[in-house]
C-alpha positions, 0 to 999 in steps of 0.5 A: 864147173870149169875154171880159166886161170889167169896169169897177169905179168904186171909190172909190181906184181904177177898176179895169179887168178883163178876164175869160174866160168860164171865170172866168179873169183875163186882164188888168187895169188900175187908174187913179186917179180925177181927183177935183178940189175946186172949193173947201173940202169939195167932191170932184168929177169932171169928166164929161169926165175920167170917160170919158177916164179910162175910155177909157185904161183900156181902151185899156191893155188893148187896147195889150196884147192884142185886145178883139175877143172882149169879149161884154159890159161890165159894173160894179161901183159905188160909189153916192151919187155923181151927175151931173145932166143936162139935157134933152139929157144934157148935164151940169148939174154935175160927177160929185159924189161920196159923200164930197163935205162941201158939204152937211155943215150939212144933216145934220139937214135930211136926219135930219128928212126921211127920220125916220119909221118906215116909212123903214128897213123900206121902204128898208133903210137904217137912217139917213141923213146928209150923205153921201147922194146926197139931201143935195147935191140939197138943197144944190143946190136951195138953193145952184144953183136955176137948175141944179135948175130945168134938171135932167132927169136924175138919175145915179149915177155908173153910171146915166152909164156905162150912158147913155154905153155904151147911151143908156138912162137905167138904175140898178141896185136894188142902188146905188140901194137904197143912196140911201134913196129906193128901195122895195127890196122892190118895186124902184120909187122910193118916192113918199113920199120924193121928195115929201119931197125934192122930187125929180120920179121922172121925173129918175129912172132906170128901177130894174132888178135886177143881171144885166140885159142892156141889149143891145148898146152903142151904135155910138159907144159902141163907137167910143169905147172901142174895142169889138165892136159886138156887145158888150152891156151888163149891168147890173153891181151895187154894189160891196161886194155885187159884192165878196161874190159873187166871194168865193162868198158867194152862200148864205143864212147866208154872210158876207164881209168886204172891208178896203179903203179901209172895212171892210165885212161882208155877210151873205147872207140869204133874208128882210128882218130888222126887229130888226137892229142900227141900223148894218145896211143891207139891199138887194136880192139877185141873185134873188128873195127874196135880200138883202144885210145890210151894215155899214160901218166906217171904221177899216179898212185906210185907217189902216194906210196913213196910218201907213205913209205917215208912216214916213221909209223907207215900208216894205212892207206885207209887211214891217210885216205880220211886224213885227206878227206877232212881236208878243203879242195886245193889242200892249202896251196900246197903244190906237188912237184912231178920230180919224185924219187924212190927217196920220197915225194917233193912238195912246193909251199909246205909249212908248219901248218900243212899236216899229213891230210894236206899232203895226201890230199894234194897227191890225191888232187894232182893225181885227179887233175892229171886224169882230168887232162887224159880224159880230155886227151881222149874225148875233147869235150865229149865227156861220158856220164860215168867213168869206170875206175880200177887199180889201188886207188878205186879202194879209196872213197876220198880219192874217188869223190875227189876225182869225181868233183874235179872233173865233173863226172861220176866215177864207179868201181866195180866188185871184182878186186882183180879187173885186169884178170877179169878182162882176160878171164872173160876174153877166154870165156868169149873163146870158149863159149862162143860168145861175143866178149861184150855179151859176156862183159855185160853178165860178168863186170858188176858195178859196186859204188858210184860217186857223183860229182858235187856241183860246188866243190867241181865249181871250186875246183875250176876256180883253182884251175884258172888260178 
């Protein structure tokens, strides 16, 4: 049976997954991205190390079994991470990541340049900041004019992967949309924004929709990565959108959430909205006339990781989750401050009476509160019957129940442990088979557990919210 290889270019990990064409996960591995920092605030990946990391990850799967039957390779991707190339496709920079802070002082400039009434309506991006690619492009224009003058191509990280595999300079509309430079309704680079940020359109890739088949990978790429020369490259999509598809969020009105490095909630919609909260992003869906609505938050599972990593015995998350389940709603009055750093998590009201269980429940409840707010920003009072859940937090029964009780909405997990990669594989399968994405998702996505809200605890949380 043929296989689909998915390269998930996440922020925390690169994940390499192999699916058969019935949607079964056959093998997989994860690699820590080789992120370097030339100086304080910089966050980069050397392009050669990027290619080597993918080579090593694919090699791990090849060593455990043949990749000779891989029919397609695709991706799920972060965005606003990019590299500049010269006329011969040689890198002029490392891959500069979206987390890079070199352009922090240019935030006001970015806001001023993008702050026109039509921006949100055209791009789906409510507000831009220094984490966007354009901020680093401004920085390069000012700090490295010689690099800027030699630049002939701008590649998002997934665009660079596509270039390595096919030699084609192509980008996916959803990932490109989150740069704030794309007219998402026409899938075209928006000349008004390009002019404001002094970007030449010929330097930007061709925009295509998710699921576009670019044909067989080059013979050089096949040899380099150990893939069959008949393997085609199917354009994937933004990782949060892939995660929504992989969770079965494929019909208007459905909602999915991912509690991982960030908290992200995605709603599938059949129209572009103009009356949403200023925190909501909108992007093109997997077919014409479909849109994704998305809200982000930095308070997520990363806070639980930071808390656990500071404990002397570094207990596993299952143990901490069990301790949290023994604590009543409200976590004994404990509050989480939203200014956690890499060195730890800060609580308000902590006393000798509070246990680890209180601290963990406080973190879980704070994330659930953020989820409640995100869902409200996407849906108003029109809550779905069920929310599909992914990310590491979906493995915690306690956390899932807290979310259900907090929102008063059932929470469902899915069987596949890699829903983001599954979503990208679904896109590829739909292209290979000629089926609709929603049709493949209904066959491939299987629910694992559903957590129904406890009415009494939901009322407790409503009462706590009013205090």
